[in-house]
N, C-alpha and C positions, 0 to 999 in steps of 0.2 A: 480364249478365243471368242470373239463375237460373231455370231451366225445371223444373217438377215433372214427374216421370216420369208418363207416361200408359200405362195399360194397353191392349194391342192396337194395332193399326195406326191412326194418326190419320187422321181424315177429310180430304179436300181442303179443306174450309172451315177446319178446325183448323190446318192447315198454313198457310194464307194469314194466319190471325189471329196465329199465332207469329211470322211475319215482320213484320206490321204493328206488333205490340207491341214488337218489337226496335227498330223505328224510332222508337217513343216514347221509347226509353231512350238511343238515340245518333243523331246526325245522319247518320252514313255508316257503311257496312258493305262489306266484301269477301266474296266468296263463301265462302271457307274458314273464316274467323273466324265468319261468321253461322251456317254449317252447325253448327259446333261449339257455339255459343251456344243455338241453338233445338233441338239434338239431332235433326237430320234429315239424311239423306244429302246430300252435296255436289251430286250430280246433280240431286236434287229442288229444292234451293235455287237452283241455276243457272238451272233451267227457270222457276221461279216468279218470280225476280227479273226475267227478261227479259220474262215476261207482263205483270208489273206495270209495267214500264217502257213496254211497248208501249201500254197503256191510260192512261198519264199518272199512275199512282199513284206512280211512282218516276222519277228523272232520273239521268243518268250523274253519277258521282262526281268527285273531284278528280283521279282517274287511271284509266286503263282497268281494267275489272274490279271497279270499285267503284261503289255506288249511293247515292243520297240521296233524300230526300222530294221527290216530284213535284208539279206544280201541281194535278192532279186531287185528290191526297189532301189537300193544304193547303185546297182549296175546300170539300170534303166535311167536313173538321174544323170549318172556320170556320161553316158552315151549321148543323151540328148544335149547335155550341156556342151560336150566336146563338139557336136555338130552345129551348135547354134553360134553363128559367127555375127557378132554385133555389128560389125562394119558392113557386111553384106545386108543385114536387115535393115540397118540405119540408112544405107545410101539412097534408095528411092524417096525416103522420107526427106532427107536433107535437099535432094534435087527439087522436090516438089515446094519446099519452103523457100528455096532460093528463087524459084520462078515467081512465087507470089510477092517476095519483097524486093527482089533485085539485088540483094546484097549477099556478102560472103556468109555462109552458114558452116559452123564448125562442130564437130563431135569430140568430146574429151572423154578419158577414162580416169578414175580416181583410185589411188593406191592408199587404203587406210593406215598401212604400216608406215609408209614414208610420210603420210599426210600431205601428198602432193598429187599433182595430175599432169597429164600430157594429152596433146591433140592426137587423135588417130586417123582422122578423115575430115575432108572439108570439101564443099562445093563453092567454088569462087565466083564472085561477082563478075558479070561480063564488062562492067564499067572500067574505064581506063585508070581511074584513081580508086583503089580499093585497098582493104586491110591486108597485109602480108601475114599470113597465119604461120608460116613455117617456124617462127621463133616459139610457138607453143608446142612444137614437137618435143622440145626439151622438158625435163621435169620442172614444174612451176609451183610456186606457193598458192594457197587458196584464199589468202586474205587481201589479195590486190585484184581489182579489175572483175568485170562481170564473169569472166571465164573461170575464175576462182571461186568468187562468192556465190556463184550459181551453185556450187556444191556446198560450201561452208555453211550457207544460210539454212540449209535443209538437213544437215546432219543432226543426230540426237543431241540434246543439250549438253549432256556430259562429254561427248566428243568434241562438240564445238568449244566448250569451255577449256578443255585440254589443250586445244590448239591455241586459243587466245592467251592462255596462261603463259605460254612459251614466247609470246611476241612482246617486243619492247613497247613502252608507253611514252610518245605517241607511236602509233603503228606506222612504219615506213611505206613509202610510194611516192609517186609524183605529187600526190595530194595527202600528206600525212594527216591522220585522224587520231583522236584519242581513243582508247579501248572502249570507252562507255559509248562514244558516238558510233563506232563500228558496231557495237552490240545493237544499238538503236536501228541502224541501217539494216542489219540482218534480219531483226524482228519485223521490220516493215516489209522487207522483201518476202519474208515467209508468209505473212498475212496476204501479200498480193499474189504470190505465186510465181513471181519472177524477180530478177535482179537487173538493175539498170546502173550502168557506170559511164562515167565521162573522164577521158584523160587520166586514168589511174595507173595503168600499165604503160601506155604509150601516149605521148602528147598528141592531141587531135583525134583520137580514136574513141568511139562510143561503142558499147556493147549491151546486149539485152540477153539473158540467159535463164534457163529453167532446168531442173534436175531430172536425171534419168534413174529410175529405180529398177531393181532386178525383182525376181519372183518372191524374194523373202522381204521385199520392202525396204532394202538398203539402197542408199544412193551409190551408184557405180560411175557417175560422170554427169555430164551436162551437155545441153545444146545451146550453142551461141549464134546470134545474128549480130555481126559486127560490120562497121562502116566508119568512113571519115565523119567526124561530129557534125560538120556543116550540112550533111544530107540527112540528119536525123532530127526532125523537129518533135515538138510534144505530140503531135498526133501520130507520128511514126512510132514514138516510144510505146504508146498504148497499143497500137495495132500490131507491132512486132512483138510485144509482150505476150499478146494472145496467140500469135503465130508460133513463137518459140514454145510456149506451153502445149500447144496442140502437137507439134513435133516431137517434144520431149515425152508426152504422154503416149503417143503412137509407139515410139520406140520401146518405152517401158512395158507397154501391153504385149509387144512382140517378145519380150524377154520373160513373159509370165507374171508381170505385176498386175493385180487386180485392185 
């Protein structure tokens, strides 16, 4: 776990937060290794760990001097997660993004078990000709279109390769590409921070997408701006790329991503 240097003496709350974040990264810690990871004195970490154990946030680990997540922390995390409705959190962000670009903005969720995604909400463009997003309410593959590749491009390399390994070569779609070409497109999107696609899932449609992360840093979906290709020029592509990254980042932060 990497800890950014903090100017001045950390507050008591910050010390607690550093320790709790460490247990989000690993199931179990000893005093010495945790003190080194969170950049706090060993005596301070020892005292805080025993305080957390006393109130049920931590439990004894696999051997003396080690600690793991306790029942009170598990319950607290479960209650907070249950009350965190991603659609409710994302809705005003989607609405603001649509006001800025004038095009349909979609939120999707990703299921790593199925290796597919589906759209859970959208704010539609007021324009007469617009992208019909209802088709994305069904389970869809992540290797086609910005809506899918906005997820695939940002998955950990081993997960991405596992998905690519199951695809035929060339990869199917309205615009078939080789696996190597798809890898290059995904790598370029990852460096840029967003995906752009044209007529991949539906003819005449263009999309720009960026990933949404949860508190553990895992990709849980993406945000897409989509419109008829005729309305999205080169300037719009870059502007909307920054817009969609801003929207996805705001939703990620609301979900606890740092």
